[in-house]
Biopython code that builds the backbone (N, CA, C, O; Angstrom):
import numpy as np
from Bio.PDB.StructureBuilder import StructureBuilder

atoms = [
    (1, "MET", "N", (13.689, 12.933, -23.569)),
    (1, "MET", "CA", (14.720, 12.548, -22.623)),
    (1, "MET", "C", (14.301, 13.003, -21.227)),
    (1, "MET", "O", (13.704, 14.066, -21.061)),
    (2, "SER", "N", (14.616, 12.203, -20.251)),
    (2, "SER", "CA", (14.186, 12.468, -18.880)),
    (2, "SER", "C", (15.297, 12.994, -17.991)),
    (2, "SER", "O", (15.119, 13.117, -16.779)),
    (3, "VAL", "N", (16.433, 13.303, -18.577)),
    (3, "VAL", "CA", (17.549, 13.841, -17.806)),
    (3, "VAL", "C", (17.896, 15.209, -18.391)),
    (3, "VAL", "O", (18.012, 15.377, -19.605)),
    (4, "ARG", "N", (18.059, 16.183, -17.489)),
    (4, "ARG", "CA", (18.263, 17.558, -17.916)),
    (4, "ARG", "C", (19.262, 18.225, -16.984)),
    (4, "ARG", "O", (19.216, 18.034, -15.769)),
    (5, "LEU", "N", (20.157, 19.002, -17.557)),
    (5, "LEU", "CA", (21.155, 19.727, -16.772)),
    (5, "LEU", "C", (20.718, 21.175, -16.620)),
    (5, "LEU", "O", (20.471, 21.868, -17.606)),
    (6, "GLU", "N", (20.623, 21.630, -15.357)),
    (6, "GLU", "CA", (20.311, 23.028, -15.040)),
    (6, "GLU", "C", (21.378, 23.546, -14.104)),
    (6, "GLU", "O", (21.298, 23.331, -12.894)),
    (7, "GLY", "N", (22.362, 24.215, -14.634)),
    (7, "GLY", "CA", (23.472, 24.706, -13.826)),
    (7, "GLY", "C", (24.259, 23.551, -13.244)),
    (7, "GLY", "O", (24.821, 22.740, -13.979)),
    (8, "ALA", "N", (24.299, 23.476, -11.918)),
    (8, "ALA", "CA", (25.050, 22.415, -11.235)),
    (8, "ALA", "C", (24.151, 21.258, -10.817)),
    (8, "ALA", "O", (24.577, 20.380, -10.068)),
    (9, "VAL", "N", (22.896, 21.253, -11.301)),
    (9, "VAL", "CA", (21.941, 20.220, -10.904)),
    (9, "VAL", "C", (21.514, 19.418, -12.129)),
    (9, "VAL", "O", (21.172, 19.977, -13.171)),
    (10, "ILE", "N", (21.542, 18.091, -11.979)),
    (10, "ILE", "CA", (21.036, 17.194, -13.015)),
    (10, "ILE", "C", (19.674, 16.714, -12.545)),
    (10, "ILE", "O", (19.555, 16.068, -11.504)),
    (11, "LEU", "N", (18.647, 17.036, -13.322)),
    (11, "LEU", "CA", (17.277, 16.667, -12.968)),
    (11, "LEU", "C", (16.903, 15.370, -13.678)),
    (11, "LEU", "O", (17.027, 15.264, -14.898)),
    (12, "LEU", "N", (16.444, 14.385, -12.906)),
    (12, "LEU", "CA", (15.896, 13.153, -13.464)),
    (12, "LEU", "C", (14.394, 13.254, -13.306)),
    (12, "LEU", "O", (13.885, 13.328, -12.188)),
    (13, "GLU", "N", (13.673, 13.258, -14.438)),
    (13, "GLU", "CA", (12.242, 13.538, -14.420)),
    (13, "GLU", "C", (11.464, 12.415, -15.096)),
    (13, "GLU", "O", (11.861, 11.915, -16.149)),
    (14, "GLY", "N", (10.357, 12.028, -14.480)),
    (14, "GLY", "CA", (9.502, 10.997, -15.065)),
    (14, "GLY", "C", (10.228, 9.660, -15.162)),
    (14, "GLY", "O", (11.104, 9.365, -14.350)),
    (15, "PRO", "N", (9.863, 8.849, -16.158)),
    (15, "PRO", "CA", (10.531, 7.558, -16.320)),
    (15, "PRO", "C", (11.896, 7.739, -16.985)),
    (15, "PRO", "O", (11.970, 8.197, -18.125)),
    (16, "CYS", "N", (12.956, 7.391, -16.297)),
    (16, "CYS", "CA", (14.318, 7.526, -16.829)),
    (16, "CYS", "C", (14.710, 6.212, -17.502)),
    (16, "CYS", "O", (14.800, 5.170, -16.853)),
    (17, "ARG", "N", (14.938, 6.279, -18.798)),
    (17, "ARG", "CA", (15.201, 5.096, -19.614)),
    (17, "ARG", "C", (16.697, 4.859, -19.791)),
    (17, "ARG", "O", (17.521, 5.669, -19.365)),
    (18, "ALA", "N", (17.029, 3.758, -20.415)),
    (18, "ALA", "CA", (18.429, 3.376, -20.627)),
    (18, "ALA", "C", (19.211, 4.465, -21.350)),
    (18, "ALA", "O", (20.365, 4.727, -21.010)),
    (19, "GLU", "N", (18.597, 5.099, -22.340)),
    (19, "GLU", "CA", (19.304, 6.128, -23.111)),
    (19, "GLU", "C", (19.633, 7.359, -22.275)),
    (19, "GLU", "O", (20.447, 8.179, -22.699)),
    (20, "ASP", "N", (19.029, 7.511, -21.108)),
    (20, "ASP", "CA", (19.337, 8.635, -20.226)),
    (20, "ASP", "C", (20.642, 8.424, -19.457)),
    (20, "ASP", "O", (21.202, 9.373, -18.909)),
    (21, "ALA", "N", (21.118, 7.197, -19.417)),
    (21, "ALA", "CA", (22.342, 6.901, -18.672)),
    (21, "ALA", "C", (23.562, 7.573, -19.290)),
    (21, "ALA", "O", (24.450, 8.021, -18.565)),
    (22, "GLU", "N", (23.619, 7.649, -20.615)),
    (22, "GLU", "CA", (24.800, 8.212, -21.279)),
    (22, "GLU", "C", (25.008, 9.695, -20.979)),
    (22, "GLU", "O", (26.108, 10.073, -20.577)),
    (23, "PRO", "N", (23.991, 10.559, -21.159)),
    (23, "PRO", "CA", (24.229, 11.964, -20.797)),
    (23, "PRO", "C", (24.454, 12.149, -19.293)),
    (23, "PRO", "O", (25.236, 13.008, -18.886)),
    (24, "LEU", "N", (23.778, 11.353, -18.474)),
    (24, "LEU", "CA", (23.991, 11.419, -17.029)),
    (24, "LEU", "C", (25.447, 11.114, -16.695)),
    (24, "LEU", "O", (26.078, 11.834, -15.921)),
    (25, "LEU", "N", (25.967, 10.061, -17.273)),
    (25, "LEU", "CA", (27.370, 9.686, -17.057)),
    (25, "LEU", "C", (28.308, 10.801, -17.506)),
    (25, "LEU", "O", (29.229, 11.168, -16.776)),
    (26, "ALA", "N", (28.082, 11.340, -18.698)),
    (26, "ALA", "CA", (28.954, 12.398, -19.228)),
    (26, "ALA", "C", (28.947, 13.633, -18.331)),
    (26, "ALA", "O", (30.003, 14.201, -18.051)),
    (27, "TRP", "N", (27.760, 14.052, -17.878)),
    (27, "TRP", "CA", (27.671, 15.246, -17.031)),
    (27, "TRP", "C", (28.330, 15.028, -15.673)),
    (27, "TRP", "O", (28.952, 15.946, -15.138)),
    (28, "LEU", "N", (28.203, 13.839, -15.111)),
    (28, "LEU", "CA", (28.839, 13.565, -13.813)),
    (28, "LEU", "C", (30.339, 13.409, -13.950)),
    (28, "LEU", "O", (31.083, 13.798, -13.050)),
    (29, "GLN", "N", (30.799, 12.848, -15.062)),
    (29, "GLN", "CA", (32.248, 12.733, -15.275)),
    (29, "GLN", "C", (32.867, 14.103, -15.524)),
    (29, "GLN", "O", (34.005, 14.351, -15.124)),
    (30, "ALA", "N", (32.135, 14.984, -16.174)),
    (30, "ALA", "CA", (32.645, 16.329, -16.462)),
    (30, "ALA", "C", (32.766, 17.170, -15.197)),
    (30, "ALA", "O", (33.657, 18.012, -15.091)),
    (31, "ASP", "N", (31.864, 16.940, -14.232)),
    (31, "ASP", "CA", (31.887, 17.706, -12.988)),
    (31, "ASP", "C", (31.270, 16.852, -11.878)),
    (31, "ASP", "O", (30.048, 16.775, -11.748)),
    (32, "GLY", "N", (32.121, 16.221, -11.091)),
    (32, "GLY", "CA", (31.682, 15.325, -10.030)),
    (32, "GLY", "C", (30.980, 16.021, -8.876)),
    (32, "GLY", "O", (30.433, 15.353, -7.999)),
    (33, "SER", "N", (30.983, 17.345, -8.859)),
    (33, "SER", "CA", (30.309, 18.061, -7.770)),
    (33, "SER", "C", (28.833, 18.336, -8.084)),
    (33, "SER", "O", (28.120, 18.904, -7.257)),
    (34, "ARG", "N", (28.380, 17.940, -9.260)),
    (34, "ARG", "CA", (26.976, 18.163, -9.619)),
    (34, "ARG", "C", (26.051, 17.351, -8.716)),
    (34, "ARG", "O", (26.394, 16.254, -8.275)),
    (35, "ILE", "N", (24.890, 17.903, -8.454)),
    (35, "ILE", "CA", (23.862, 17.272, -7.628)),
    (35, "ILE", "C", (22.829, 16.640, -8.559)),
    (35, "ILE", "O", (22.457, 17.229, -9.574)),
    (36, "VAL", "N", (22.374, 15.451, -8.211)),
    (36, "VAL", "CA", (21.324, 14.787, -8.981)),
    (36, "VAL", "C", (20.018, 14.906, -8.206)),
    (36, "VAL", "O", (19.932, 14.494, -7.049)),
    (37, "ASP", "N", (19.013, 15.468, -8.847)),
    (37, "ASP", "CA", (17.708, 15.692, -8.221)),
    (37, "ASP", "C", (16.723, 14.624, -8.706)),
    (37, "ASP", "O", (16.408, 14.545, -9.893)),
    (38, "LEU", "N", (16.244, 13.803, -7.761)),
    (38, "LEU", "CA", (15.302, 12.729, -8.070)),
    (38, "LEU", "C", (13.855, 13.099, -7.749)),
    (38, "LEU", "O", (12.973, 12.246, -7.850)),
    (39, "THR", "N", (13.592, 14.335, -7.368)),
    (39, "THR", "CA", (12.288, 14.740, -6.863)),
    (39, "THR", "C", (11.130, 14.286, -7.748)),
    (39, "THR", "O", (10.113, 13.822, -7.232)),
    (40, "THR", "N", (11.261, 14.408, -9.059)),
    (40, "THR", "CA", (10.151, 14.052, -9.952)),
    (40, "THR", "C", (10.413, 12.763, -10.735)),
    (40, "THR", "O", (9.704, 12.476, -11.699)),
    (41, "ALA", "N", (11.405, 11.997, -10.340)),
    (41, "ALA", "CA", (11.685, 10.722, -11.015)),
    (41, "ALA", "C", (10.590, 9.705, -10.686)),
    (41, "ALA", "O", (10.194, 9.554, -9.530)),
    (42, "GLU", "N", (10.109, 9.013, -11.720)),
    (42, "GLU", "CA", (9.058, 8.015, -11.531)),
    (42, "GLU", "C", (9.574, 6.591, -11.721)),
    (42, "GLU", "O", (8.957, 5.640, -11.240)),
    (43, "HIS", "N", (10.679, 6.439, -12.403)),
    (43, "HIS", "CA", (11.273, 5.126, -12.652)),
    (43, "HIS", "C", (12.726, 5.350, -13.033)),
    (43, "HIS", "O", (13.040, 6.281, -13.775)),
    (44, "LEU", "N", (13.616, 4.499, -12.529)),
    (44, "LEU", "CA", (15.026, 4.566, -12.924)),
    (44, "LEU", "C", (15.399, 3.252, -13.587)),
    (44, "LEU", "O", (15.364, 2.198, -12.952)),
    (45, "HIS", "N", (15.754, 3.312, -14.853)),
    (45, "HIS", "CA", (16.249, 2.114, -15.538)),
    (45, "HIS", "C", (17.514, 1.655, -14.825)),
    (45, "HIS", "O", (18.227, 2.468, -14.235)),
    (46, "GLY", "N", (17.790, 0.378, -14.875)),
    (46, "GLY", "CA", (18.977, -0.174, -14.222)),
    (46, "GLY", "C", (20.263, 0.512, -14.644)),
    (46, "GLY", "O", (21.172, 0.665, -13.828)),
    (47, "ALA", "N", (20.360, 0.931, -15.908)),
    (47, "ALA", "CA", (21.568, 1.610, -16.388)),
    (47, "ALA", "C", (21.745, 2.955, -15.693)),
    (47, "ALA", "O", (22.864, 3.330, -15.343)),
    (48, "VAL", "N", (20.667, 3.671, -15.494)),
    (48, "VAL", "CA", (20.711, 4.963, -14.799)),
    (48, "VAL", "C", (21.101, 4.740, -13.340)),
    (48, "VAL", "O", (21.941, 5.458, -12.797)),
    (49, "PHE", "N", (20.493, 3.753, -12.721)),
    (49, "PHE", "CA", (20.810, 3.437, -11.327)),
    (49, "PHE", "C", (22.282, 3.046, -11.180)),
    (49, "PHE", "O", (22.928, 3.439, -10.209)),
    (50, "GLN", "N", (22.815, 2.282, -12.126)),
    (50, "GLN", "CA", (24.224, 1.869, -12.069)),
    (50, "GLN", "C", (25.166, 3.056, -12.185)),
    (50, "GLN", "O", (26.190, 3.096, -11.503)),
    (51, "VAL", "N", (24.839, 4.024, -13.036)),
    (51, "VAL", "CA", (25.661, 5.234, -13.145)),
    (51, "VAL", "C", (25.675, 5.960, -11.804)),
    (51, "VAL", "O", (26.726, 6.403, -11.341)),
    (52, "LEU", "N", (24.508, 6.080, -11.186)),
    (52, "LEU", "CA", (24.430, 6.762, -9.892)),
    (52, "LEU", "C", (25.207, 6.004, -8.820)),
    (52, "LEU", "O", (25.878, 6.616, -7.990)),
    (53, "MET", "N", (25.120, 4.693, -8.833)),
    (53, "MET", "CA", (25.867, 3.888, -7.859)),
    (53, "MET", "C", (27.376, 4.026, -8.073)),
    (53, "MET", "O", (28.132, 4.168, -7.112)),
    (54, "ALA", "N", (27.803, 3.986, -9.313)),
    (54, "ALA", "CA", (29.232, 4.018, -9.631)),
    (54, "ALA", "C", (29.866, 5.371, -9.345)),
    (54, "ALA", "O", (30.979, 5.431, -8.823)),
    (55, "LEU", "N", (29.180, 6.453, -9.677)),
    (55, "LEU", "CA", (29.784, 7.779, -9.538)),
    (55, "LEU", "C", (29.424, 8.471, -8.236)),
    (55, "LEU", "O", (30.043, 9.470, -7.869)),
    (56, "ASN", "N", (28.424, 7.945, -7.533)),
    (56, "ASN", "CA", (28.133, 8.371, -6.174)),
    (56, "ASN", "C", (27.949, 9.889, -6.005)),
    (56, "ASN", "O", (28.570, 10.489, -5.128)),
    (57, "PRO", "N", (27.094, 10.516, -6.842)),
    (57, "PRO", "CA", (26.902, 11.963, -6.683)),
    (57, "PRO", "C", (26.023, 12.272, -5.477)),
    (57, "PRO", "O", (25.392, 11.384, -4.904)),
    (58, "GLU", "N", (25.997, 13.544, -5.105)),
    (58, "GLU", "CA", (25.059, 13.989, -4.072)),
    (58, "GLU", "C", (23.654, 13.885, -4.657)),
    (58, "GLU", "O", (23.414, 14.287, -5.795)),
    (59, "ILE", "N", (22.734, 13.344, -3.872)),
    (59, "ILE", "CA", (21.354, 13.133, -4.317)),
    (59, "ILE", "C", (20.420, 14.072, -3.566)),
    (59, "ILE", "O", (20.533, 14.254, -2.354)),
    (60, "ARG", "N", (19.496, 14.663, -4.316)),
    (60, "ARG", "CA", (18.466, 15.520, -3.730)),
    (60, "ARG", "C", (17.108, 14.908, -4.094)),
    (60, "ARG", "O", (16.929, 14.433, -5.216)),
    (61, "GLY", "N", (16.169, 14.913, -3.176)),
    (61, "GLY", "CA", (14.831, 14.389, -3.441)),
    (61, "GLY", "C", (14.787, 12.873, -3.331)),
    (61, "GLY", "O", (15.820, 12.205, -3.262)),
    (62, "GLU", "N", (13.562, 12.344, -3.315)),
    (62, "GLU", "CA", (13.385, 10.909, -3.125)),
    (62, "GLU", "C", (12.668, 10.238, -4.274)),
    (62, "GLU", "O", (12.642, 9.008, -4.327)),
    (63, "GLY", "N", (12.095, 10.970, -5.183)),
    (63, "GLY", "CA", (11.352, 10.392, -6.294)),
    (63, "GLY", "C", (9.866, 10.337, -6.022)),
    (63, "GLY", "O", (9.429, 10.270, -4.874)),
    (64, "LYS", "N", (9.085, 10.366, -7.114)),
    (64, "LYS", "CA", (7.623, 10.316, -7.013)),
    (64, "LYS", "C", (7.116, 8.885, -6.891)),
    (64, "LYS", "O", (6.109, 8.629, -6.231)),
    (65, "ASP", "N", (7.810, 7.966, -7.524)),
    (65, "ASP", "CA", (7.415, 6.569, -7.540)),
    (65, "ASP", "C", (7.760, 5.905, -6.210)),
    (65, "ASP", "O", (8.830, 6.149, -5.653)),
    (66, "ALA", "N", (6.863, 5.071, -5.701)),
    (66, "ALA", "CA", (7.082, 4.413, -4.409)),
    (66, "ALA", "C", (8.341, 3.547, -4.410)),
    (66, "ALA", "O", (9.061, 3.519, -3.412)),
    (67, "PHE", "N", (8.621, 2.845, -5.498)),
    (67, "PHE", "CA", (9.809, 1.995, -5.544)),
    (67, "PHE", "C", (11.086, 2.835, -5.496)),
    (67, "PHE", "O", (12.029, 2.508, -4.775)),
    (68, "VAL", "N", (11.103, 3.908, -6.262)),
    (68, "VAL", "CA", (12.272, 4.807, -6.236)),
    (68, "VAL", "C", (12.427, 5.399, -4.845)),
    (68, "VAL", "O", (13.527, 5.408, -4.291)),
    (69, "ARG", "N", (11.340, 5.889, -4.283)),
    (69, "ARG", "CA", (11.375, 6.539, -2.963)),
    (69, "ARG", "C", (11.740, 5.572, -1.837)),
    (69, "ARG", "O", (12.556, 5.899, -0.975)),
    (70, "ASP", "N", (11.133, 4.373, -1.844)),
    (70, "ASP", "CA", (11.299, 3.453, -0.717)),
    (70, "ASP", "C", (12.517, 2.547, -0.819)),
    (70, "ASP", "O", (13.046, 2.108, 0.202)),
    (71, "TRP", "N", (12.966, 2.263, -2.033)),
    (71, "TRP", "CA", (14.060, 1.302, -2.194)),
    (71, "TRP", "C", (15.333, 1.903, -2.794)),
    (71, "TRP", "O", (16.423, 1.676, -2.269)),
    (72, "LEU", "N", (15.214, 2.658, -3.871)),
    (72, "LEU", "CA", (16.418, 3.135, -4.554)),
    (72, "LEU", "C", (17.029, 4.360, -3.890)),
    (72, "LEU", "O", (18.246, 4.426, -3.717)),
    (73, "SER", "N", (16.200, 5.333, -3.516)),
    (73, "SER", "CA", (16.721, 6.544, -2.858)),
    (73, "SER", "C", (17.532, 6.238, -1.607)),
    (73, "SER", "O", (18.617, 6.795, -1.440)),
    (74, "PRO", "N", (17.042, 5.367, -0.716)),
    (74, "PRO", "CA", (17.843, 5.068, 0.479)),
    (74, "PRO", "C", (19.200, 4.455, 0.148)),
    (74, "PRO", "O", (20.184, 4.723, 0.838)),
    (75, "ILE", "N", (19.261, 3.649, -0.883)),
    (75, "ILE", "CA", (20.545, 3.059, -1.288)),
    (75, "ILE", "C", (21.482, 4.145, -1.797)),
    (75, "ILE", "O", (22.667, 4.155, -1.466)),
    (76, "LEU", "N", (20.948, 5.058, -2.602)),
    (76, "LEU", "CA", (21.779, 6.109, -3.189)),
    (76, "LEU", "C", (22.220, 7.155, -2.174)),
    (76, "LEU", "O", (23.232, 7.825, -2.377)),
    (77, "THR", "N", (21.474, 7.301, -1.089)),
    (77, "THR", "CA", (21.822, 8.322, -0.103)),
    (77, "THR", "C", (22.447, 7.729, 1.161)),
    (77, "THR", "O", (22.729, 8.453, 2.116)),
    (78, "ALA", "N", (22.662, 6.413, 1.163)),
    (78, "ALA", "CA", (23.310, 5.762, 2.312)),
    (78, "ALA", "C", (24.714, 6.342, 2.494)),
    (78, "ALA", "O", (25.227, 7.046, 1.625)),
    (79, "ALA", "N", (25.312, 6.038, 3.619)),
    (79, "ALA", "CA", (26.631, 6.583, 3.983)),
    (79, "ALA", "C", (27.539, 6.747, 2.777)),
    (79, "ALA", "O", (27.954, 5.771, 2.151)),
    (80, "LYS", "N", (27.831, 7.964, 2.473)),
    (80, "LYS", "CA", (28.713, 8.304, 1.356)),
    (80, "LYS", "C", (30.138, 8.434, 1.877)),
    (80, "LYS", "O", (30.345, 8.883, 3.005)),
    (81, "PRO", "N", (31.120, 8.049, 1.072)),
    (81, "PRO", "CA", (32.503, 8.279, 1.483)),
    (81, "PRO", "C", (32.786, 9.780, 1.524)),
    (81, "PRO", "O", (32.209, 10.549, 0.755)),
    (82, "HIS", "N", (33.660, 10.181, 2.411)),
    (82, "HIS", "CA", (34.008, 11.598, 2.544)),
    (82, "HIS", "C", (34.734, 12.055, 1.297)),
    (82, "HIS", "O", (35.684, 11.419, 0.842)),
    (83, "ARG", "N", (34.269, 13.175, 0.749)),
    (83, "ARG", "CA", (34.935, 13.791, -0.401)),
    (83, "ARG", "C", (35.654, 15.029, 0.071)),
    (83, "ARG", "O", (35.042, 15.910, 0.675)),
    (84, "PRO", "N", (36.955, 15.114, -0.197)),
    (84, "PRO", "CA", (37.698, 16.311, 0.225)),
    (84, "PRO", "C", (37.125, 17.563, -0.410)),
    (84, "PRO", "O", (36.681, 17.528, -1.557)),
    (85, "GLU", "N", (37.129, 18.659, 0.314)),
    (85, "GLU", "CA", (36.608, 19.941, -0.181)),
    (85, "GLU", "C", (37.477, 20.482, -1.270)),
    (85, "GLU", "O", (37.197, 21.553, -1.809)),
]
sb = StructureBuilder()
sb.init_structure("model")
sb.init_model(0)
sb.init_chain("A")
sb.init_seg("    ")
for serial, (resi, resn, name, xyz) in enumerate(atoms, 1):
    if name == "N":
        sb.init_residue(resn, " ", resi, " ")
    sb.init_atom(name, np.array(xyz, "f"), 0.0, 1.0, " ", f" {name:<3s}", serial, name[0])
structure = sb.get_structure()
């Protein structure tokens, strides 16, 4: 599995497949303040990307893969709606 929870950070590592979307969704629904770290992500399956788009978590890192870094990261980190403290 390419998704791992470390404290308040969800790490997406290497190629993230469809089956990684379910634990990602569960962890973000359980605590919406968790940060998703894309630093070592090499590929995001569409299901994983959709979870990130829908739940709009804070994103850290840009990914190792050029497509993730150049196309997906900017979309995920674009103007976020204000979340009350």
